[in-house]
N, C-alpha and C positions, 0 to 999 in steps of 0.2 A: 680320535673321532670327535671327542668333545671340543678339542681345540679348533678343529676345522669348522664345527658348528658355530662356535663363538666368533671365529673370523668371518664366516659367512654372514652372520647377523650384523657384524660390524660394518661389512661392506654394503649390505642392503639397507640398514637403518643406522647410519652414522650418527653419533651423538652430536648435537649442536651445542657448541660452546660459544662464550663471548657475550657481548652486551645485548644481542638479539633476544636471548632467553631471559625471562625474569629470574632474579636471583633466588627466589623461593620455589621455583618451579623446575620441572624436568622437561627437556625438549629433545626431540630427535627428528631427523629428516625422514620423510616418507618417499624420498626420491625427488629429483629436480623438478619433475613435472607434477608432483603431487602435493608439495608444500610440507608443512611441519605439524607434528603432533605436540601439543603443549599440555602437560599435566600439572595443574595447580591444585589438585584435590587434596583435602585433608591437610592443609597447610596453616589453618587458623587465620586465613586472610580476612581482613575487615574492609579492605578496599581493593578495587581491581588494579592489578599491575599493568604496566605498559606491555603490550603484546606484540609479537612479531607479525609483520604485515602479511606474511605467507602462511599464517596459521590455518590449518585445514581441520584439525580436530582439537577441541578445547574442553578440558575437564576442570570445572570449578566447583564441583559438588563437595559437600561436607566441609564447608568453611563457615565464616561468620559474616558473610556479605548481607547487608540490609537493603542495598539498592545497587544499580549500575548507573554510572554517570551518563547523562544524555550525550549521544553521539559516540560513545566509547567503542561500540562494535561496528560502526559504519565503515571503517577502513578495512575490515577483514573480508575482502572480496572472495577469498578462496575457502572460507569456512563452510564445512559440510556437516560437522557434528558439534553439538554444544550440550554439555551436561552441567546444569546449575541447580539441581535438586538438593535438598537437605541443607538449605541456608535459611537463616532467620529473617526473611523478607519483611520489611516494614512498609505496609501498604498505605502510603500517602502519595502526594503528587510526584515524589521522586521515583516511584516504582512505575510510573506511566510509560517511560521510555522502554523499559524491558518488556512490559506487557505488549505494546504496539510492535516492537521489533520481533518478538516471538510469534505474534499473530501471523506475520508474513513468513517467518523462517520455519517454525515447527509448531503446529497446533497441539500435537500430543505432548511436547515438552512443556508448553504453557499450561496445559490442563493438569500436569503433575505438580506444579508449584502451588504452595499454600502460604498464606499470610501468617506470620508469627506475631505481629502486632500491627495496629493497636488492638486492645482487648476485644472490641466489638466486631473486629474483622478476623480474629484468630481462626485459623484453619479454613478460611474461605479461599477458594481457588482464584488465582490471579486472573484467569480467563473469565471469571464471573463478576469481576469488579465493574461497577457502573460509575457514572458521573456523580451520583448521589454519595457514593462511598469516598470518592477522591476529591470532590469539590472542584473549584476552578483551577485548572492546571495548565492552561495554554502558555503561560509565561515560562514554563519549564521545558516546553518542547524545543528540540533542536531546530535550528533554522531550516534544515532539510525537510523536516516534517511540515513546518509552516508553509514552505514553498509548495509542497505537494497539495496542501489544503487549498491554497490560493489558485494553483493551476486547475484543480478539479472544479472550483467555483467558476473560474473563467470559462472552462470548457462547457459547463452546464449552461451558463448564460449565453455562450455562443450558439449552442444548439437551439435554445429557445428562440433567440433572435432570428436564426436561419429559418426555423419552422414558420415563424410569423411572416417573414419576407416571402417564403415560398407560397404560403396560403394567400397572401395579398396578390402575388404575381398571378396565381391561378385564377383568382377572382377577376382581375383586370383582363386577363387573356380570354376568359369566357365571355366577358362583356364585349370585347373587341370582335371576337369571332361572331357573336350574335349580331352586332351592328353591321359587320361586313356582309353577313348572310342576308340580312334584311335589305341592305342597300342593293344587293345583287338581284333581289326579287321585287324591287319597287316597280318594275315594268309590269308585273302581274296585278299589282294592287297599289293604289296611291295611299301610302302610309305617311302621315306627317312625321317629321324628324323627332319632335318631342314624344310622340306616341311610340316611335321606334325605340327610343332610349328607355321609356318606361317599361316596355315589353321585355327588353334585355335585362333590366334590373330585376324584374319579377322572375324571369327564368333563371337568373343567376342565383337569387336568394333561395329558390325552391329546387335548385339542381336539376332543371329541366333542359333537355337537349333541344336543338332547333328542329330536329326531325319529329318531335312530338307535336309540333304546331302544324295545323292544316291551313294552307293558304289558298 
């Protein structure tokens, strides 16, 4: 029975061998459609190894990692679980990538991490780090993050310009409607053209409709 159980586990979770798995880590498949589990915990790692692209579960806890290189996790499109607690994180500009990445990936995981250094930030949560703590760090952001920043800025500028154009178009359309209405009623009353334009401008500025005027 024990042999059958071992064979069953080997069929369901075959061990992944070869260059795809980091040499200091243990890897096994979760199935073709599920990706891989990569366990690099408690290995004394000081830097992040090259990771399989199909990694779904990644354990990096209880190591000696001080930071994660910018862009190192961007290629892990299948990642669903990440454990990085119990590492001596050094909270300077180099920690910004991990902070921003975890903000989108898992807020609870980010809240669990604490700075180990420098001394004035020791035991402070990574999620509570501010610009005053880290200083000017934009030069260390990956190109992908900078692209998102500029796209957001362009979108905001586009929305503002669109709103200004819409407001301008509404103002012009109100003035045209007013002038057309006054021109249609000129047979009732002889209104000079200049007076008609002044009335339309007054009504436009004060958001009055043509129906409020008694002719």
